[in-house]
N, C-alpha and C positions, 0 to 999 in steps of 0.2 A: 319864639321859634327855636332858639338855642336850647332852651330848657327841654322842649319836647324832643329835640334830637338827642339830648343827653339821656333822657329816659329810655328812648328807643335803643340807644347804644348799650345801656346797662342790661336791658332785657335780652338783647341779642347775645351779649357776653354770657349771661346766665344760661341761655339755651345752648350755646356752643359748648359750654363747660359740661352741661348735663348730657349732651350727646356724646361727648368724648368719654365721660365716665361710663355711660351705658355700653359704648363700643369696647372699652377695656374689659368690662365685665363679660361681654360676649366672647371676647378673645380668650379670656381666662377659662371659659367653659369648653372651648374647642380643644381636642387632643393635639398635642404637639406632633409635628411631622419630623421624623428623623432624616438626616441627610443620607441619601443613598450611597452605598459603597460598592464599587465594582469588584466582584470576586470571580476570577476565572478558574475553571477546572482544567488543570494541565493535561488531564487524561481524556478530555473531549477532543476528538479529531477535528482538525480544521483543514479544509481542502487546500491543497497546494495550488497557487495560481500558476498559469502558464508563464514561463519566463519570457520577457520581451526579447532576450537574446535568441531564444529558440525561434520566435516568430520572425525576427530579422534574418536569421540563418536560413530558414526555409525559403524566405523571399529571395535571398541572394542566390541560393542554389537553383531555384526555379529560373532565375534570370540567366545564370550560367548555362543551364541546359538548353536554352534557346540559341546559343551561339554555335554556329556550324563548325568552328575550328577545333572543337574538343574531339579527342580520339574516343574510340569505343571503350577503351579501358578507363579513360577519365570519366566518360558519361556513366559507365557502370558504377564507379565509385561514388559519383554524385547522386545517382538514384539510390544507392544503398544508404548513403549518409542522410539523405532526406527521408528515406523510409524509417531509419532509426529515430529521427526527430519526430516524425508523425506518430510512431509507436509510443514515444515517451510522453505524448500528450493525449493518448487514447484514441487517435485516429487510425485504427488498425486496418481498416479496409484500404485506405489510401497507402498505408505502409506496405501492405501486402502487394498492391499493384506495383509499387516502386521496387520491391525486392524481386518480383518476377521480371521486371524490365532489366534490372541489374544482371540477373542470371541469363537473360537472352543475349546480353552483350558480353558477359564474362561468365561462362558456365562453371568455372572452377572456384567460385566464391563460397567458401565454407560457411562464413557468417550468414550469408543470405539464406542458404539452405536451413540453417539452424532456426532462423526467424520464421521461415515458411512452415517448418515442422511445428513450431509453437502454435502458430495460427491454426493449423489443421487440428492440433490437440484441443484447442479451445472450442471447436465446434464438433468434436467427436469423430473426426475423420482419421482414425488411428492408422489405417494402412498407409495413407498418404503421408502421415506424420513420420512413420517409421522409414519410409523411402527417403524423405528429406533428411532425417537425422543420419541415416546410413550413408547418404551422399556426403554429408558434412564430415563424418568420421573417416570416410574413405579418402577424402581430400586432406584431412588434418587429423590423424589418428590420436593425437594428444589433446584434442579439443574437449576439455573436461566438461564444459557447460552443455555440450551436445549429449554427453552421457547423462547429465542431470535431467535435461528436458526429455530425452528418450525414456529415462527411468520413470519420470512422472507420467508420460503417456502410457507406458506399460502398467503402471500402478492403477491408473484409471480404467485401463482395459482388462484389469484382473489377471494380468500375466505376472504374478508376484515373483516367481523364481527368477525370471529374466530381469524384472525391475531391481531385485536385490543385487544382481550382478552389475548393473549399470551404476547403482548408487555406491557400490563398493569401489568401482573405478573412480567415480567422482570423489569419494571420500579419501582414497589413498593418494590422490594428487595433492591434497592439502589437509592433512588430518587435524591441524590446529584450528581449522575453521568450524565454529559451532554449528552452522547451518548444514554442513555436510553430514555431521553426526546425526542431526535431527531427521533429515530425509532418509538416511539409511535406517534409522529407528522406525520410521513409519512403515517402511516395507517389511522390516524384520517382524514388527508387531502383528502383521497380517498372518504370519506363519506361526509365531510363538511369542506371546507377550512376555513370559519370564525370560526367555533367551534374548529378546529385544532389550529388556531392562539391563540384563547382565552385560551385553555388548556396549550399550550406551554408557554404563558405569565405567567400563574399561576404557572407552574412548575419551571419557571426560578428563582423564589424567594427561591426555595429549593436547588438550585445548589451550589456546592462548587466553589465559585468565584475565588479561587486560581488556579483552574484547567484551563489550557489555552483553552480547548475546550468549556468552558462556553461562549467564544467569538463567537463560531459558532452559538449558540442559540441566542446571541445578534444580530448577522447578520440576522438570519431568522426573527427576530422581527423588523428589520429595525433600530436598534439602532446604528449600525456601518456600514461603507461601506465595499465593497468587498476588496478594496485596504488596508484598515485598518486591516481587518481580515488576509489578506496575510502577512502583515508586522508583526503581532502578531505571526503567525505561524512560520515565519522565524527567530524569535528572540530566538535562541537556543545556543548562545555562540560558534558557529563554531563546534558543535558536529555533524559530518556527519550522524551518525546513527539516532540520535534524529531528525535531520532535515528531513531525508528521511521518518521517521515514521509520522511526523507531516504533511508533504506534501501529503503522502498517504491518510491521513484522510481529510485534508482540501480540497484537490482537489475533493475527492469523494462527499463531502457534497455540494461543490459549483456546481459540475456537477448536482446533484439532484435538486438544486435550479434552474438551467438554463434549465432543460429539457423542460419545457413548453414555456418559452420565447425565448430561443436561443439554439435549439438542437445541432447546429453545435459547439457552444462553449462548451456545455455539453460533446459532444463526445471528444473534444480535452482534456478536463479535465480528462475524464476517461482514455484516453491514457496515460496521465501523471501519473495517479494512478498506472497503470500497469508498467510504467517505473521505479518505485521505487524498485520493486522486494521485497516488504515487504509482502511476501506470507501469513504469518500467521495472518495478520490483516483482520478483517471481511470486511473492505472496499476494500481491494485488491481481496479478494475471489469473491466478487459479482460484481466487476466493469465490467467484460466482459459480464455478463448477462445483466447488464444495457445497455451496448453498443449495444448488439444485439436487445434488446427491442426497442431502439431508431431507429435501422435500419429496424425494422419490422420483425425481425427473432425471432424464439422461443428459449427457453433456451437450447434446445438440440443442437443448433448450437455452443454453447460455449464449447470448449475443456476443459477437466478436468485439464490438465496441462497447 
């Protein structure tokens, strides 16, 4: 019996050894699998999440608005503040309702008129937009962003001469700001492209060169390439919020640049602007209007939210 067990054991050992050798041979015939490496494209927009602080602030303001002891002035400010927060996360219909509530309680709130004007522009209600911006400027004549937003409405409404005047007022309030030079350029270019380039070149000398967006002006003047501009925009030390904000801006201005030469590329850039979810930026606000204009649609085709 012991002898038989020994023979069986030796046979088993040989079988196991043969199986192992065959398995090794099979493994040698299989292609090796490389370890996957995660590589991210810094120029791919990543949607900015809603800040929990914003959600908490909206909830707290909503609670405060239920308290009867608040004065009309205090309630107006609370409605306005909540409207700004709604607007910053893309809930523009709710924001508009709050701005209107604020104005019913405090009719001299220039900021609320400015926001109402923006929302009218987004749906192509230009007459109502002008009335709102005019009201804001009547209450606060130095309110430079009301000039910007009225200028944009005039630009979309093809009232170019008036738009140039508003953009000039916006520019002169802070000539070192690159964005102001760019919006003035857009209006100037509708009248004369060579003169627009000449004024942009003149205004470049007044820019804050430490501001990264001065590179957008340099690109429009042909001093740097598109790829160089994108690399400058992406140089934010891995800060996702700042990267999303820069991409929102740079893709918008690149889209504006490509509208005539390559509308397909322009449309792709506008889609990237919207993908950032940086709702409070002027570039995000008006990207969908620009897309619809490229598609041959009017502004009313662009949803408010």
